[in-house]
N, C-alpha and C positions, 0 to 999 in steps of 0.2 A: 825609831819604831822604841820602842819599851816593852819589855816583857818583865812583869815584877816576881814571879814565880821560877825558881831553880830546878823543878819537878820536870825529869824527860817525861816525852810522850810514851807513855805503851806502848811498845810493836807486837799489838794483837792484831785479830782481822779484822781488815778493813770490810767497811761495809758500804754499798751504794747511797748517795744523796738524792736526793729530792728534783737535783735538775738531771743527775744521770738518770734515772729512772724516768724523766720526760721525754730525754732523748731516746732513752730504749724503745719507748712509747712510740716513739716519732719515727724509728726507722721502722719500727713490727708494722705501723698501721701504714709506714708507704710501701714494705715490701707487699702486704697486702691486696691493695688496693691493686696493685698493678695487673695481677691476677687474672681482675675481671675487664683487664682492656687486653688481651691477650692477643684479639680478634686485631689489633689495631693495623691498618694498612701503613705501608713505610717505606723506606730508602734503609732498611738492617745494615749495619756495620759487617763486615765477613770478612773473617781472619786480625789479623797482625794490623797495632796502629799504637803509633805513640802521639804523645800530647803532652804541651808545657802550657802551664798559668800563672798568671803575675797581678795581683792587684792588693789590697788594702786590705785589714783583719784592725777587729775591734776586740780587745779583752774585756772581759767582766771585772767586776770588781773582783779585788780576791780576801776573805779573813783569814788572820793567818790566827789560832789558836794554840795558846801554850799555857798548859795548867788553864791559872784562873785567870791569865793575862788577854787580850786580844787587840789583835792591832788591823785595820785595814789598807790596801793598797788598790790605788785606782789608775790609771795608764791612759796613754794620750792614743788616739790610733796610729797603727805600725804596717809596717809591711810584710806579705808572703809570699810564696812564689811556692810553687811544686810540678814535676816531674810524673809521666803516665805512661806506664806500658802497658797495653792491654791487647785483648783480644774479640773480636766478635763473632758469636755462634750462628748468625744469617738469621734468627728469629726474634730480633730489636733487642734481645738478652745482650751486654758484654761486662766483662770482667775485667780489672786492671790491679794492677802495683802502684802506688804511691809514696814515692819521699818527698815530705814538704819540708819548709824551715818559716817560722812565724818572729815577729822581732816586734816588741813595743816595749816605747820610757816608760818609765814611771812618773806619774805626774802628782799624785798627792800621797803623803802618808800619814792616815788618823785624820785626814780632812785639812792637813797644814802640806807645805812644799815637802817636798823627799828629790831623793835622786836612786839610781839604778834605772833596770830593766828586766824584764824575762823574756826569756825564748824558747822555745818549742821547737824541736824537730823531731818530725815522726816519720814512721813507715807504715801506713795502711792499705789494705784488703780491701777494693768496692765491687760492688753487684751493682750493675745500671739496667736500665731499662730505659728504651726510645720509645717514644707514641709516636702517630701520625701526626705529619708535617700538617702544620696550619698556615694558612693564608691571608696573613694579615692585611690591611690595609697597606701598608709599609712592605714587608719582606716575606716571605715564606719561612716559618720556623719548626723547629722540631723541638717539642721540648722530651726534659728527661727527668727522671729522679733516682736515686739509689741509697745506698747504705755504705759502711764501711768496720773493719774493723781492723785494729792492729794496735801498737805501742807508740808512748809518748818519751823522748827523754827532755825531761823541762827542766831550764837553768833559772835561779830567779836573782838577783841581786837589789836591795833595797835596803834604805837607811835614814834614818834621823835621828839625829844626836848623837851620832858614833856609833850606835848599837843597830842591827839589822839582820836581813837574811840574805848569805850568799851560799850558794850550791847547789844541788840536783839532784832528782830521780827518774827513775824509769819507772813509767807506769802504764796500764790497760789507756787504752784512747778508742772513741765512738765515734761516728759522726754521721751525719742525716745531708744528702745532696740533693738541690733542685737547680735547673739551669735550662739553657734555652739555645741551639748549634742553629745555624746558616751554613748552607752548601755554597762556597763560593767555586767551587771545581766537584765531580764525582769524588776522589780522592778528600779535598780539603774543605773543612768547616773552622768555623768560627764562632763563639759565644761569648755566654754570661752564666758565668756559676755563682750558686750561695751555696755557703756548706758550713753548717753547726757541727765545732765539734768540742768532744772532751774531755780533758784527762783528770782521770781517776784517782781520787785520793792522794794527793800528792804532799810529801814529806821532806821539809830543807832545815840543813842545821842552821841557825842562831849565831852570830862569831861572838858571842861571848857562851858555846861550849853546848846550847842548850837546841833542842829540835823543835821547829813548831807546825802542823801540824794544817798545810791550805786547804784541806779537801779538794772538790772539781775543781779545776779549772775552765772556764767557760770561754770559746769562742767562734766569735761571725767571723767569718772569712768573704770576702764578696771578690770576684775574680773574673780577668779578660782572658780566654781559652784559644788556643788553637790547636788542631788536630789533624793530624797525617793517616791516612789510611793507605798501606800497602796494593792492597787488592780493591778493585771495580768493586762499588755496590752491587750485590746479587739482587737476582730477581726476588720480590716479594712473593712468598707462598699463598697458592689460590685460597682462598677463601669463601663460605657460602654466604651470599650475600642476597636480601630480597627485593628482588628486583623484574618488574614487569616484565614478559617476556616478549623477548624481539621476534618481529618478523625475521624467516630467513637472508641471509645475504642474497642480494640477487648474484647468479653463476653467467658469464656470458654463456652464449651457444658455443659448442667445440666446430666450427669454422673455419672453412681459411680467405675466405672471400669476405673481407670485413673493409673497409677502411683504414689507409693508415695510422691517420691521426687519430683514431681510436682511444680514447684513455680506458683503459685494460684493469679491471679492479680484484687482485688478488687478497684474500681475506685471510687471517690470522687465529689460532683458537686466542686465550686469555693468556696472554704473560710469556707469548709465545714468538719465538721469530725461523722459528722450523715450518716448510712448506707442507700441507696437507698435499692428499693425492690427488685434489677436487683442482688448489690451487697449481700444481706443477701443471694440472691439464691447458689451466688458462696461459700461465706464461709457454707453456709450446706454441698455443695458439699464435699468441703475442710472439712467437720467434718465428713461425711459418710467414705469417704475413709482413715481417721485418724485412726476411730475405726476402722476399715476391716483389719488394717495393727499394728504390732507389734512396734508402736511409742515410743519414746523414749524423741522425743519433738518437740515441732511447734515450730516455728520463726515467727512473723511477724512485717515486717519492714516498718515503714510510711513515704512515701517521698512527696515534694509538688513541684508547677511549683517555678518562679521567679518569682512571685509575691510578694514584702512585704520586711522586715526587714529578716535578716538572722535569727538571736534569735526568729523573731514570728515565724517564719516557721520549726524549729526545737522545739517548742512545740505545731504547730499545726499536724506536724508529729508524736508527739507522742502523739496527741489526738486522730489522726485517727487508731493509731497502737491500743488503749486501746480500741477504740469501736470495731474494728474486734476481739481482745478477747473477750471482755463479748459475741460478738456473738455466740463464738464458746463454750464459755461456757454454754449459752442456750441453743446450737443446743448439748450437751452433752459429753464434753470434759473438760479433769480433769483441771483446772488453773493452777496447779502447772505444768504440763506439755507446758503450754504456755509459751514464753517468745517474750517480746516487746521490740522493738527499734524504733528510729525516728532519722533519720540521716537529714530533711530538704531538702534543693535544692540539696544534694551529691547525684550520683548515678541518673541523669535522664535519664528517657526511653529516650526520645528527646532530643538531646541538641537543647538549644535557648538561646537569651542572657539573658539580665535581665530585670524585669520588663513583662515577656512575659505570659500570660494566655494559657498555652497549658493542654491540658484533660488529654493528658495521662501521664503527669507527678504528678498528683494528685491521688496517688495511695496508696495500702499496699498489699507489696509480703507477702504470706504465704509461708513456707516452710515447707515441714512433712518429720522430718528424721526420718528413722528405724535403725535397727543395718546396719553396714555396708555402711551406705550413705555417 
């Protein structure tokens, strides 16, 4: 790397370059855009989580400027890794702290073969928004976007013909984030992330005693991610949705003389596993008939409508079935005679598309089995 001028770079006020301005605009636009999607249904992260990511990164060419002399470095693909400690607020927003490391080998200096590498250790503070789950032909995926601010310690060594840059600088850093997550369990998610990171206006020493300004260092990272959430995801908040008025759910007549194997229907409010007074009356009728019969087993099967993610609805349907079992026990049925199951969106009473708030699908079916049934 050749520098002709012995003039040191003045240490004046640093200004943002075009790439940083563009990155900032992308971040601001991303954060502004998410506010228009605040109504999105999803399975929001609630409470603390940890995550890690690893992958490849591409460092854009850097132009080192020293007085009237310039040098251009280009880099090969490198590797990147991050760790994250975050907190979800239960409303699709989450924040996290992120230490990270990036490493790239120098490929060319001024178009000719060179040697060296650039390294970047970062500490970023990110804000992210998770959108509604999208059911693709292959997997249900949850998109997210975000932005981060922090600082980067950048270290660069590149030489050509014995002259080059060797040293580090601490500079502000900014990043824009976009990615997709897949829930493998209610608490575990894997995904893919893209991150565009800018380390702003780095200055490095030259091994002949000068200084050189690299300007903004622009990095593109492609990551495979894993996240573990310590709390089971909470229910999405109810939202107003323009749906056609549904006819009231049918209510069984509160009488004690009915066939023993009759399926009883217990209905629930939106996104709730709490029995209403009407539901408790139906459970009481089922318990009275069970006690009058030679019961071999009572099966309570929970169902949901199609609002929310599949994994969340499975968990919600199981909670509904458990609530019915608890009420049956309070009404005098032995717990060992009761089996529960939750099937989520399967077995809809009323066939609907995805994301439809249908009251007749939010239910638990109680089946009383007797000898020969």
